C-alpha positions in Angstrom: 6.6 -55.5 -9.7 9.7 -56.3 -6.8 13.1 -53.8 -7.7 15.9 -54.8 -5.8 19.7 -53.6 -5.9 22.5 -55.0 -7.3 24.3 -57.6 -5.1 27.3 -56.3 -3.0 29.9 -57.6 -0.7 27.4 -56.5 1.7 24.5 -58.5 0.6 26.2 -61.7 1.5 26.1 -60.9 4.7 23.2 -63.5 6.9 21.6 -60.0 8.0 21.6 -58.2 4.6 20.3 -61.3 3.0 17.5 -61.6 6.1 16.6 -57.8 5.6 16.3 -58.6 1.6 13.9 -61.1 2.4 11.5 -58.9 4.5 11.5 -56.3 2.1 10.4 -58.8 -0.4 7.7 -60.7 1.6 6.1 -57.1 2.3 6.2 -56.2 -1.6 3.8 -59.2 -1.9 0.6 -58.1 -0.3 -1.7 -55.5 -0.9 -2.9 -52.7 1.1 -7.0 -52.0 1.1 -7.0 -49.1 -1.3 -5.3 -50.9 -3.5 -7.3 -54.1 -3.3 -10.4 -51.7 -3.4 -9.4 -50.2 -6.9 -8.2 -53.6 -8.4 -11.6 -54.0 -10.1 -12.5 -57.2 -8.0 -16.0 -58.2 -9.0 -18.6 -57.7 -5.9 -20.7 -60.8 -5.2 -24.2 -60.6 -5.6 -25.0 -62.8 -2.8 -21.9 -62.7 -0.3 -24.2 -64.1 2.5 -25.1 -66.9 0.6 -21.7 -67.8 -0.5 -20.1 -67.3 3.2 -22.6 -69.6 4.2 -22.6 -72.0 1.8 -18.6 -72.2 2.2 -18.9 -73.0 6.0 -21.5 -75.4 5.7 -19.5 -77.4 3.1 -15.7 -77.0 4.7 -16.9 -76.1 8.8 -13.1 -74.0 8.5 -11.5 -73.4 11.6 -8.6 -70.6 12.4 -5.8 -70.8 10.3 -8.1 -72.7 7.1 -8.3 -71.1 4.0 -10.9 -72.0 1.3 -11.0 -71.5 -2.1 -13.6 -71.8 -4.2 -14.5 -71.1 -8.1 -17.6 -69.7 -8.9 -19.7 -69.4 -12.5 -21.4 -66.4 -14.2 -24.4 -67.1 -12.2 -22.2 -67.1 -8.7 -22.8 -71.1 -8.9 -20.0 -72.9 -7.3 -17.9 -75.1 -9.7 -15.1 -76.1 -7.3 -13.9 -75.9 -3.5 -10.8 -76.6 -1.6 -10.0 -76.0 2.2 -6.1 -76.2 3.9 -4.8 -75.4 6.9 -2.0 -72.6 6.5 1.3 -73.7 8.1 2.0 -71.5 10.9 5.6 -72.4 10.3 5.6 -70.3 7.4 5.6 -66.6 7.5 2.9 -64.3 5.9 4.1 -64.1 2.6 2.2 -63.6 -0.9 4.4 -66.3 -2.9 3.7 -68.7 -0.3 0.2 -68.2 0.0 0.0 -68.1 -4.2 1.4 -71.5 -4.4 -0.7 -73.4 -1.8 -4.1 -71.8 -3.5 -2.6 -72.6 -7.1 -1.8 -76.1 -6.1 -5.0 -76.6 -4.7 -6.8 -75.0 -7.8 -4.8 -77.3 -10.0 -6.1 -80.1 -8.1 -9.6 -79.4 -8.2 -10.3 -77.5 -11.5 -8.6 -77.5 -15.0 -7.3 -74.2 -16.0 -8.3 -71.4 -18.4 -5.4 -69.9 -20.0 -6.7 -70.8 -23.1 -9.8 -68.3 -23.0 -8.8 -64.4 -23.6 -11.3 -63.2 -21.1 -11.9 -65.6 -17.7 -15.1 -66.9 -17.4 -15.2 -68.2 -13.4 -14.4 -66.4 -10.7 -12.1 -67.5 -7.4 -13.1 -66.0 -4.0 -10.8 -66.8 -1.1 -12.4 -67.2 2.7 -9.9 -67.5 5.2 -10.9 -68.3 8.6 -8.5 -66.2 11.4 -8.1 -64.9 15.0 -8.8 -61.6 15.8 -11.4 -58.9 14.8 -12.3 -58.1 11.0 -9.6 -55.2 10.8 -7.3 -55.6 7.6 -3.6 -57.3 8.7 -0.5 -58.0 6.7 -1.7 -61.8 6.6 -4.8 -60.4 4.8 -2.9 -58.4 2.5 -0.4 -62.1 1.6 -3.6 -63.7 1.2 -4.8 -61.0 -1.4 -1.6 -60.9 -3.4 -1.4 -64.7 -3.4 -5.1 -64.7 -4.7 -4.8 -62.6 -7.9 -1.8 -63.7 -8.5 -2.9 -67.5 -8.1 -5.8 -66.5 -10.5 -3.5 -64.8 -13.2 -1.7 -68.1 -13.4 -4.7 -70.3 -13.5 -7.0 -68.3 -15.9 -9.6 -67.1 -13.5 -10.8 -63.9 -12.5 -10.1 -62.3 -8.7 -12.9 -62.4 -6.9 -13.4 -61.8 -3.2 -11.4 -62.3 -0.2 -13.6 -62.6 3.2 -12.2 -63.2 6.8 -13.9 -65.3 9.2 -13.5 -64.5 12.3 -15.3 -65.1 15.9 -17.2 -61.9 15.2 -18.5 -62.8 12.1 -17.5 -62.7 8.4 -16.3 -59.9 6.5 -15.8 -59.2 2.5 -12.6 -56.5 3.1 -12.8 -53.9 0.7 -16.2 -54.0 0.8 -17.0 -53.0 3.5 -20.1 -55.6 3.7 -20.3 -58.6 6.4 -22.5 -60.0 8.8 -22.2 -61.8 12.5 -23.2 -65.8 11.2 -21.3 -67.4 9.9 -18.6 -67.0 12.3 -15.3 -68.9 13.1 -17.3 -70.6 16.1 -20.7 -71.0 14.6 -22.1 -74.7 14.2 -22.0 -76.2 11.1 -25.4 -75.9 9.3 -26.8 -77.9 6.2 -25.7 -76.8 2.9 -28.4 -74.9 0.9 -29.9 -76.7 -2.0 -29.2 -73.8 -4.2 -25.6 -74.2 -3.1 -24.5 -77.3 -5.2 -21.6 -78.2 -7.1 -22.3 -78.2 -11.0 -20.6 -81.3 -11.9 -19.4 -83.2 -8.6 -16.5 -85.6 -9.4 -14.4 -87.8 -7.4 -11.8 -86.3 -5.5 -8.3 -86.5 -7.5 -5.2 -86.9 -6.0 -2.8 -84.4 -5.6 1.3 -83.9 -5.3 3.9 -83.5 -3.3 3.3 -80.0 -2.5 -0.5 -80.6 -1.9 0.3 -83.8 0.4 1.8 -81.3 2.8 -1.2 -79.1 3.3 -4.1 -80.5 5.7 -7.4 -80.8 5.6 -7.9 -81.0 2.2 -11.1 -81.1 0.6 -12.6 -80.7 -2.8 -15.7 -80.4 -5.1 
């Protein structure tokens, strides 16, 4: 939850508005300790999930892959899109982008009392495996998007030149990486119910390199 102050004459000045925006942006992020204590369910086979998403979407730096898994960790739906580099790392912006993709590929589960499907996020970026403020914004965005779509919030995974890392868990590997060649999909990592790709609205069209189901 973000707290603010009542508007004043000073708050109408451009510098004050910019400062307030920066504060709000920082509030829409999660620190590693917060993420680790949030009860995020552990992936049984993180390497298989990462390898499957890498083979399916072939992400390059600044590409996000959101995937929905069933209770047996089988892929239900997934979508990839490129992060708009012109937009600052803001959890609210990331939440909207993730939610647009989820709505495009999967009906919501808001009528269920308890979520039965889990959304995970794989983000391919430059740098090393250490947490960044951008990662914190993606974590905040994933958690909020899951709540608004009736899903359980799952793992956040980074993919860099050094390999993949499940943040908050300390699990990772060297392959695949952001420079790994595309591999064939595992026979066990297939969609449960493949369906034709559906077209999205204007918000989705603004995102590049989309793929679903």
